[in-house]
C-alpha positions as CSV (number, residue, x, y, z in Angstrom):
1,M,86.3,59.6,60.4
2,L,84.2,56.8,61.9
3,L,81.0,56.5,60.4
4,M,77.9,55.8,62.6
5,G,79.8,56.4,65.6
6,V,79.4,57.6,69.4
7,K,81.6,60.1,70.2
8,D,84.7,58.5,72.1
9,D,86.0,59.4,75.7
10,S,88.8,61.6,74.1
11,M,86.1,64.2,73.3
12,T,84.9,64.5,76.9
13,G,86.6,66.4,80.0
14,E,88.6,64.8,82.8
15,N,85.9,64.4,85.1
16,G,83.6,62.6,82.5
17,E,82.3,66.0,81.5
18,S,80.2,65.5,77.6
19,R,81.5,68.9,76.8
20,S,85.4,70.0,76.0
21,Q,84.0,74.0,76.0
22,K,82.5,76.1,78.8
23,M,80.5,79.2,79.4
24,G,81.6,81.8,82.0
25,L,79.7,84.6,83.8
26,I,79.7,87.1,81.2
27,G,79.0,84.3,78.3
28,A,76.4,83.7,80.4
29,I,74.7,87.3,81.1
30,S,75.7,87.9,77.5
31,Y,73.1,85.4,75.9
32,I,70.3,85.2,79.0
33,I,70.4,89.1,77.1
34,G,70.9,88.3,73.4
35,N,67.6,86.0,73.7
36,I,65.0,88.3,75.8
37,V,66.0,91.8,74.5
38,G,65.0,91.6,71.3
39,S,61.8,91.7,68.4
40,G,59.1,91.3,71.8
41,I,60.1,95.0,72.7
42,F,59.5,96.1,69.4
43,I,56.1,94.5,68.5
44,T,54.4,93.5,72.1
45,P,53.7,97.5,73.9
46,T,51.5,98.1,70.8
47,S,49.8,94.7,71.6
48,I,49.9,95.0,76.1
49,T,48.2,99.7,75.2
50,K,45.4,97.6,73.0
51,E,44.4,94.6,75.6
52,V,44.3,97.1,78.8
53,N,43.9,100.5,77.4
54,S,45.8,102.8,79.4
55,V,49.3,103.9,80.2
56,G,49.8,102.9,83.4
57,L,48.3,99.2,83.9
58,S,50.6,98.6,80.2
59,L,53.5,99.7,82.9
60,V,52.0,97.6,85.9
61,I,51.7,94.5,83.1
62,W,55.4,94.7,82.0
63,L,56.4,94.9,86.0
64,M,54.0,91.4,87.0
65,A,56.1,89.9,83.3
66,A,59.1,90.4,84.9
67,L,58.2,89.4,88.1
68,I,56.8,85.7,86.4
69,S,59.8,85.2,84.3
70,L,62.4,86.3,87.1
71,L,59.9,83.5,89.6
72,G,60.0,80.8,86.9
73,S,63.9,82.0,86.4
74,F,65.0,80.6,89.6
75,C,62.4,77.7,89.4
76,Y,64.7,76.7,86.5
77,V,68.2,77.1,87.9
78,E,66.9,74.7,90.5
79,L,66.3,72.0,87.7
80,G,69.4,72.8,85.3
81,T,71.6,72.2,88.9
82,S,69.4,68.5,90.0
83,I,69.3,67.8,86.2
84,R,72.7,68.6,84.3
85,L,71.3,67.5,81.0
86,S,70.9,70.1,78.3
87,G,67.3,70.1,76.1
88,G,65.3,71.8,78.5
89,D,61.7,70.7,79.4
90,F,62.6,67.5,77.4
91,A,65.6,66.3,79.5
92,Y,63.9,67.3,82.6
93,L,60.6,64.8,81.8
94,C,63.0,62.2,79.9
95,F,65.0,62.0,83.0
96,M,61.5,61.5,84.6
97,K,60.6,59.2,82.5
98,W,57.7,60.6,81.8
99,Y,57.6,60.1,77.9
100,P,54.5,60.5,76.1
101,V,54.3,63.9,77.6
102,A,57.9,65.0,76.9
103,F,57.1,63.1,73.4
104,A,54.2,65.4,72.9
105,F,56.4,68.6,74.1
106,M,58.9,67.7,72.0
107,S,56.5,67.5,68.7
108,I,55.1,70.9,69.5
109,G,58.5,72.4,70.8
110,C,59.9,71.7,67.1
111,T,57.2,72.4,64.8
112,I,55.9,75.0,66.5
113,N,57.4,77.2,69.4
114,Y,61.0,77.5,68.9
115,P,60.7,77.6,64.6
116,A,57.5,80.1,64.9
117,T,60.1,82.4,67.5
118,L,63.5,82.4,64.9
119,A,60.1,83.3,62.1
120,V,59.0,86.1,64.1
121,Q,62.6,87.8,64.8
122,S,63.7,87.9,61.4
123,Q,60.1,88.9,60.4
124,T,60.8,92.0,62.1
125,F,64.4,92.4,61.2
126,A,63.1,92.4,57.3
127,E,60.5,94.8,58.1
128,Y,62.6,96.8,60.0
129,V,65.5,96.9,57.4
130,M,62.6,97.5,54.3
131,R,61.3,100.8,56.5
132,G,64.4,101.8,57.6
133,A,66.0,101.7,54.2
134,N,62.9,103.6,52.6
135,I,62.0,100.9,50.3
136,T,58.6,101.1,48.5
137,L,57.4,98.2,46.4
138,D,54.2,96.5,45.7
139,D,52.7,93.9,48.3
140,D,53.7,90.5,46.4
141,S,57.3,92.0,45.6
142,A,57.8,93.8,49.6
143,F,56.5,89.7,50.7
144,W,59.4,87.9,49.1
145,A,61.8,90.8,49.5
146,K,61.1,90.4,53.5
147,K,61.0,86.7,53.4
148,L,64.3,86.2,51.7
149,L,66.1,89.2,53.6
150,G,65.5,87.3,56.8
151,F,66.1,83.5,55.2
152,A,69.9,85.3,54.3
153,L,69.9,86.0,57.7
154,I,69.1,83.1,59.4
155,L,71.4,81.2,57.1
156,L,74.4,83.8,57.6
157,L,73.9,83.0,61.7
158,M,73.9,79.3,60.9
159,F,77.2,79.6,59.4
160,M,78.3,80.7,62.1
161,N,76.6,78.8,64.2
162,Y,78.4,75.8,62.6
163,F,82.0,76.8,64.5
164,S,83.2,77.0,68.6
165,L,81.1,78.5,70.9
166,K,83.4,79.7,72.8
167,T,86.0,81.4,70.2
168,F,83.4,82.9,67.7
169,V,79.6,82.8,68.7
170,Q,79.9,83.9,72.1
171,R,82.2,86.7,71.4
172,F,79.7,87.7,68.8
173,S,76.8,87.5,71.2
174,I,78.5,89.9,74.0
175,L,78.9,92.4,71.0
176,A,75.9,91.7,70.4
177,S,74.5,92.2,73.5
178,L,76.0,95.9,73.8
179,A,74.2,96.9,71.0
180,K,71.5,95.7,72.0
181,I,71.7,98.0,75.4
182,A,73.0,100.9,73.0
183,A,69.7,100.6,70.9
184,T,67.5,101.1,74.0
185,L,69.4,103.7,75.9
186,L,68.7,105.6,72.4
187,I,65.2,105.1,73.1
188,I,65.3,105.4,77.1
189,V,67.9,108.8,76.6
190,T,65.7,110.9,74.5
191,G,61.9,110.4,76.3
192,F,63.6,110.7,79.7
193,Y,65.2,114.3,78.0
194,L,62.1,115.2,76.9
195,L,60.1,114.1,80.3
196,L,63.1,116.1,82.3
197,F,64.1,118.6,80.6
198,K,61.1,119.6,78.3
199,S,58.7,118.9,80.8
200,E,56.3,116.9,77.9
201,S,54.4,114.7,80.5
202,E,51.1,115.4,79.0
203,N,50.4,111.5,78.3
204,L,51.4,110.3,81.3
205,K,48.7,112.3,83.5
206,K,45.7,110.0,84.6
207,P,48.0,107.6,83.6
208,F,44.9,104.7,84.8
209,K,42.2,106.6,82.7
210,G,39.8,103.7,80.7
211,S,41.9,100.9,82.3
212,D,40.4,97.3,81.6
213,F,40.7,95.1,84.6
214,S,38.6,92.5,83.4
215,A,40.4,89.0,83.8
216,G,40.9,88.4,79.8
217,P,42.6,91.5,78.4
218,I,44.9,91.0,81.1
219,V,46.1,87.8,80.6
220,R,46.3,88.7,76.9
221,A,48.3,91.4,77.8
222,L,50.6,89.7,80.4
223,F,51.2,86.1,77.4
224,A,52.7,89.6,74.7
225,G,54.8,91.0,77.8
226,L,55.6,87.0,78.4
227,F,56.7,86.6,74.9
228,S,59.3,89.7,75.3
229,Y,60.7,88.9,77.9
230,D,60.9,84.8,76.8
231,G,63.9,83.5,77.0
232,W,64.8,83.3,80.8
233,D,65.6,79.6,80.8
234,I,68.3,79.7,77.3
235,L,70.6,78.6,79.2
236,N,69.2,75.1,80.5
237,F,69.3,74.4,77.0
238,G,73.4,74.3,77.5
239,A,73.7,73.4,81.3
240,E,76.4,70.8,80.4
241,E,78.4,73.7,78.6
242,I,77.8,76.3,81.3
243,E,80.6,76.6,83.6
244,N,80.5,76.2,87.6
245,P,76.4,76.0,87.5
246,K,76.0,76.1,90.9
247,R,77.2,80.1,91.1
248,T,76.8,81.3,87.4
249,M,73.2,80.3,86.3
250,P,71.6,82.1,89.4
251,L,74.1,84.7,88.8
252,S,74.1,85.7,85.6
253,I,69.6,85.5,85.3
254,L,69.4,87.6,88.5
255,I,72.0,90.2,86.8
256,G,70.3,90.0,83.6
257,M,66.9,89.3,84.0
258,S,67.3,92.6,86.5
259,G,68.8,94.6,83.7
260,I,66.2,93.7,81.1
261,A,63.0,94.5,83.5
262,I,64.4,98.3,84.1
263,I,65.7,98.5,80.3
264,Y,62.0,97.4,79.0
265,L,60.0,99.5,82.1
266,A,62.2,102.6,81.0
267,V,61.7,102.1,77.6
268,N,57.9,102.2,77.9
269,V,57.8,105.3,79.7
270,A,60.0,107.2,76.9
271,Y,57.3,105.5,74.2
272,F,54.2,107.0,76.0
273,V,56.2,110.4,76.6
274,V,56.6,111.0,73.1
275,L,53.8,108.8,71.5
276,P,49.7,109.8,72.7
277,L,47.7,106.6,73.6
278,E,45.5,106.8,70.4
279,V,48.9,106.4,67.9
280,F,50.2,104.2,70.3
281,K,47.4,101.9,70.0
282,E,47.0,102.2,66.3
283,S,51.6,101.9,65.4
284,S,52.6,98.9,63.6
285,A,55.9,99.9,64.8
286,V,56.3,101.8,67.3
287,A,60.5,102.3,67.2
288,I,59.8,103.8,64.2
289,D,56.7,105.9,64.7
290,F,58.6,106.6,67.9
291,A,61.9,107.9,66.6
292,D,59.9,109.9,63.6
293,A,58.2,112.1,66.7
294,S,61.3,112.5,68.5
295,L,65.1,112.3,66.4
296,G,63.3,114.6,63.3
297,K,66.4,114.0,60.6
298,A,68.0,111.4,62.9
299,A,65.3,108.8,62.8
300,F,67.5,106.5,60.6
301,V,69.1,105.4,63.1
302,M,66.6,103.6,64.7
303,P,66.1,100.8,62.2
304,V,69.4,100.3,61.5
305,M,69.5,99.9,65.8
306,V,66.6,97.3,65.7
307,A,68.4,95.5,63.0
308,I,70.9,94.9,64.7
309,L,69.9,94.0,68.1
310,L,67.3,91.7,66.4
311,V,70.8,89.7,65.0
312,G,71.9,89.0,68.6
313,S,67.6,87.6,69.4
314,L,68.0,85.2,66.4
315,N,72.0,83.9,67.1
316,S,70.4,83.1,70.9
317,T,67.4,81.4,69.5
318,M,69.5,79.6,67.3
319,F,71.6,78.4,70.5
320,S,68.7,77.5,72.3
321,A,66.5,75.5,69.7
322,S,69.1,73.9,68.0
323,R,70.6,72.2,72.0
324,Y,66.8,71.0,72.3
325,L,66.6,69.4,68.8
326,Q,70.0,67.8,69.4
327,A,68.9,66.5,72.8
328,V,65.6,64.8,71.6
329,S,67.3,63.1,69.0
330,R,69.9,62.0,71.9
331,Q,66.5,60.5,73.7
332,G,66.3,58.3,70.7
333,H,62.8,60.8,69.3
334,L,64.4,61.4,66.1
335,P,66.2,60.4,63.1
336,S,69.9,59.7,64.3
337,F,71.6,61.9,62.0
338,I,69.8,65.5,64.5
339,S,72.4,64.5,67.2
340,G,75.5,64.9,65.5
341,I,77.9,67.5,67.3
342,A,81.2,68.5,65.3
343,P,83.9,67.0,67.5
344,H,86.1,70.3,67.8
345,C,84.2,72.5,68.3
346,D,81.2,70.6,70.0
347,S,77.9,72.6,67.4
348,P,75.2,71.0,66.8
349,R,75.3,71.2,63.2
350,A,72.7,68.9,62.1
351,A,70.0,70.1,63.9
352,L,71.0,74.0,63.5
353,F,70.7,72.5,60.2
354,V,66.9,71.1,60.7
355,H,65.8,74.3,62.6
356,V,66.7,76.5,60.4
357,L,64.6,74.4,56.9
358,V,61.8,74.3,59.8
359,S,61.0,77.8,60.9
360,M,61.6,79.2,57.4
361,A,58.3,76.5,56.7
362,V,56.6,78.0,59.3
363,S,57.5,81.4,58.7
364,F,55.0,81.2,56.1
365,M,51.7,80.1,58.1
366,G,50.9,83.8,58.9
367,D,52.1,87.2,60.5
368,P,54.1,87.5,63.9
369,D,50.8,87.9,65.8
370,D,49.5,84.9,64.3
371,L,52.8,82.7,65.6
372,I,53.1,84.0,68.8
373,N,49.2,83.0,68.9
374,Y,50.3,79.8,68.4
375,V,53.0,79.6,70.9
376,A,51.9,81.0,73.8
377,F,49.7,77.9,74.9
378,A,52.0,75.0,74.0
379,Q,54.9,77.2,75.5
380,W,53.3,78.3,78.9
381,S,52.1,74.6,79.6
382,Q,54.9,72.7,78.9
383,R,56.2,74.7,82.0
384,A,53.4,73.4,84.3
385,F,54.4,69.9,83.7
386,T,57.9,70.8,84.0
387,M,57.4,72.8,87.4
388,S,55.2,69.7,88.5
389,A,57.8,67.4,87.9
390,L,60.0,69.1,90.0
391,I,57.3,69.2,92.5
392,W,57.2,65.8,92.6
393,V,60.9,65.2,92.9
394,R,61.1,67.3,95.5
395,F,58.0,65.7,97.5
396,R,59.6,62.2,96.6
397,N,63.6,62.7,97.5
398,Q,64.8,61.7,94.5
399,P,68.3,61.6,94.3
400,L,69.6,64.4,92.2
401,H,73.0,66.3,91.8
402,P,74.7,67.0,95.1
403,D,75.7,70.3,94.2
404,R,72.6,71.2,93.2
405,I,70.7,74.8,93.9
406,R,67.4,73.8,96.6
407,L,64.3,76.6,96.5
408,P,61.9,76.9,99.1
409,I,59.1,74.7,98.1
410,V,56.7,77.6,97.6
411,F,58.2,78.7,94.5
412,P,57.6,75.8,92.3
413,I,54.1,75.5,93.8
414,L,53.6,79.4,93.3
415,F,54.9,79.3,89.4
416,F,53.4,75.9,88.7
417,L,49.7,77.8,89.6
418,I,51.0,80.8,87.8
419,C,51.5,78.5,84.5
420,T,48.1,76.7,85.0
421,T,45.8,79.7,85.2
422,M,46.9,81.1,82.3
423,V,47.1,77.6,80.3
424,V,43.4,77.3,80.9
425,I,42.3,81.0,80.4
426,S,44.2,80.9,77.4
427,I,41.9,78.2,76.1
428,L,39.1,79.3,77.5
429,S,39.3,83.3,76.1
430,D,41.1,82.5,72.6
431,F,40.4,78.4,72.2
432,S,41.7,78.7,68.0
433,S,44.8,79.5,69.0
434,S,45.2,77.1,71.9
435,A,43.4,74.4,69.2
436,V,46.4,74.5,67.3
437,G,49.2,73.3,70.2
438,L,46.2,70.9,71.4
439,G,46.8,69.2,68.1
440,I,50.2,69.1,67.9
441,L,49.6,67.8,71.9
442,L,47.5,65.1,70.5
443,G,48.9,64.1,67.5
444,G,52.9,63.7,69.3
445,L,50.8,61.7,72.0
446,I,48.4,59.6,69.3
447,I,52.4,58.8,67.3
448,F,54.3,58.0,70.7
449,F,51.6,55.2,71.4
450,Y,51.2,53.8,68.3
451,F,55.2,53.9,67.8
452,F,56.9,53.1,71.0
453,V,53.6,51.6,73.2
454,W,51.5,49.5,71.5
455,E,52.7,46.6,70.7
456,R,51.1,45.3,68.1
457,A,52.5,48.9,66.3
458,L,54.9,49.3,63.5
459,P,58.1,48.5,64.4
460,S,57.0,45.3,65.2
461,V,56.6,44.7,61.4
462,K,59.9,43.3,59.9
463,A,59.5,45.4,57.2
464,Y,59.2,48.4,58.9
465,E,61.9,47.5,61.2
466,N,64.1,46.8,58.0
467,I,63.1,50.2,56.0
468,S,63.6,52.5,58.9
469,N,67.1,51.1,59.9
470,T,68.4,51.9,56.9
471,I,67.0,55.3,56.3
472,D,68.9,55.8,59.4
473,E,71.6,54.5,59.1
474,E,71.9,55.7,55.6
475,T,70.8,59.0,56.7
476,T,73.2,59.4,59.4
477,K,76.4,58.5,56.9
478,F,75.4,61.1,54.7
479,I,75.1,64.1,57.4
480,Q,78.0,62.7,58.8
481,I,79.9,63.5,56.1
482,V,79.0,66.6,54.8
483,L,78.5,68.6,58.3
484,N,81.7,66.4,59.2
485,V,79.4,65.6,62.8
486,M,79.1,62.3,64.8
487,P,76.4,61.2,66.3
488,E,75.4,61.0,69.8
489,R,73.1,58.9,72.4
490,V,72.1,59.0,76.0
491,G,73.1,56.3,78.3
492,D,73.2,55.2,81.4
493,E,76.0,56.7,82.8
494,E,75.8,60.1,81.6
495,M,72.1,60.2,83.2
496,K,73.8,59.2,86.7
497,H,76.7,61.5,85.5
498,A,73.7,64.1,85.1
499,I,72.4,63.5,89.0
500,G,76.4,63.3,90.3
501,D,76.9,59.7,90.1
502,V,74.5,59.0,92.2
503,D,73.3,56.1,92.7
504,T,69.5,55.5,90.9
505,N,69.7,51.5,90.4
506,V,68.0,52.4,87.0
507,K,67.7,49.1,84.6
508,S,69.4,49.7,81.3
509,H,67.4,49.2,78.3
510,K,67.0,48.9,74.6
511,V,67.7,51.8,72.4
512,S,64.3,52.8,71.5
513,P,63.5,53.8,68.5
514,S,67.1,52.7,68.3
515,E,70.1,51.1,69.6
516,I,73.3,51.1,69.2
517,D,75.6,48.0,67.9
518,L,79.4,48.3,68.6
519,T,80.0,44.8,67.6
520,S,82.1,46.4,64.6
521,P,85.7,47.9,65.9
522,T,85.6,50.5,63.1
523,R,82.2,51.3,63.0
524,T,79.1,51.5,64.8
525,T,75.5,50.8,63.3
526,F,71.9,51.3,64.4
527,T,69.8,48.8,64.9
528,R,65.5,49.2,65.0
529,S,64.4,47.2,68.2
530,S,61.7,44.6,67.8
531,S,60.0,45.4,70.6
532,P,58.9,48.4,72.6
533,A,61.3,50.1,75.1
534,P,60.9,53.3,77.0
535,P,62.7,56.0,75.0
536,G,65.7,57.5,76.5
537,D,67.1,54.4,78.3
538,F,70.1,53.1,76.3
539,D,71.5,49.8,76.4
540,T,74.9,49.3,74.4
541,H,75.8,45.7,73.6
542,L,79.6,45.2,72.9
């Protein structure tokens, strides 16, 4: 094992690809379905109905959320095929050299967005399992029992993701996606059977009666619906691992998103057929209440099926979040050990481990509704900046990958306006939740300028340089041995490969916050740069 080394050419494909295993169309569709259909459809229906106060307007909100998600999906397909780097929004912003913005959103992505999503899904899993098993405990015991059950599942999935994406995790994801379809079909078939053969349509009469068309409630309901559709950009976090992305990405998104929209609308119609509006609005576990009212003695099946489909959602969240963290570390913004990849299976083991630990801590910040509110502002403001990056490169005609998918310019402009509008309304209508995201974004900007830009910042202090370099080096050695990984760094050649080896006249810079020194034939070490340089640009000195 080469301590503190980077992966050599033997670990890349014949064409210089940075991953040895590729994901096909079926695997890509299963990841989309697995990441989207999950906790949201069993949490947010009640929130949406409370906001708009009618059956008809709730279904309209679900349809609007589907269209917004589909539009965003295709915009991100253009990004993913134009700039072929894993890491999603962060990688695209770094490619644009918008380092302060990338670092600020990286901060909130690592500490809130992905950990909170994983925490919501694990808490929902534990809730359904406990209720399904009819386990009754006092409040304190129930709190800890649910936490430990969710943590146990997270740790199990982390272990599974430590191995080959194609040979194990991908197959498991396909099976989990099939289980999700079976679970939702149980609701759909039951509801439509009662509607069509038992004529139980009382709850669907006068569907728009009492609707609240105010801007604030509609936007809040849209946020809840979009949370249920969240995950449509999952393939962009593993763009380097997708086989024939020009064909696979748009086709898998179109098939996956269309199927999910139909499923979601059908599930909500089934809910409304069985549950009266007032009961629906007060439900804390809508799927269990649906089963109790319609399935009789077979009601126990529902929490079991929901728990099964949540396993797939958790697995997909880990997939995207770990690659996000790994991409951030490769750019030099996080400690070097987080960039570690297992050479034999390309699993970002160190990033998975860090993500799981942070998610466990974030789960104590509040209930699922609180966590969802924290995520909404940061997520959609980041997407607004990412769309502005796409619009910028389109108008500037910057060199991009020759095999990219190119959409009409009106698509990214429209999505940018939608994202911006929702962010502004979120700030005006619920500033307390937005303040959490704003605070972390501001902190990220301050840290970036203090450590990377200001010439009198800490990296210029010799003692800080020596101590941080030693900690970074020794930590990376330890993680290499324990998890059997090799750290990676993005260099100019890989950035050129991301756009099809187009000559971009990119100048080399020192690594910030670390540089790679390959002066030793058997070992490489990371040294801190004494002068600030734009993070994300790397210079390897032989």
